[in-house]
C-alpha positions, 0 to 999 in steps of 0.5 A: 499500499505504500509503494502506491502512495508513493507513485501516487505522490511522484506521479502528481509531482511529475504532472506539476512540474509537467503542466507549471514549469514556471511555478516549479523552476520559482519554488526552487529559485525561492528554496536556492535563495534561503541556502544562500545558493544563486541560481542563473539560467543560461537559456530560461527556455531550455530550464522550462523545457528540461523542466517538462521533460523531467516532469513527464520522464518522472511520470512513465518512470512511476507508470512503469514501475507500478506496472512492472509491481502489478505483473510481478503481484498477479504472476503465478509462483512456480510452487502454484504450478502442478 
């Protein structure tokens, strides 16, 4: 059950990154200000594109993990074959 809760949280985060890359970038910038790091992207358009790609990749990874776990859970074990 914990796996699926984590998967839903990760999928939601990936969806947020994909749909709202500017908000994600602003959140990251504010966090870096708190810890005294300076962030200056070389190309803002590339930064937004990379944030969207990261969100999509995270969503694809989560879907792949859920499918894999579901297949492992539903496949018969060698002990069941008689």
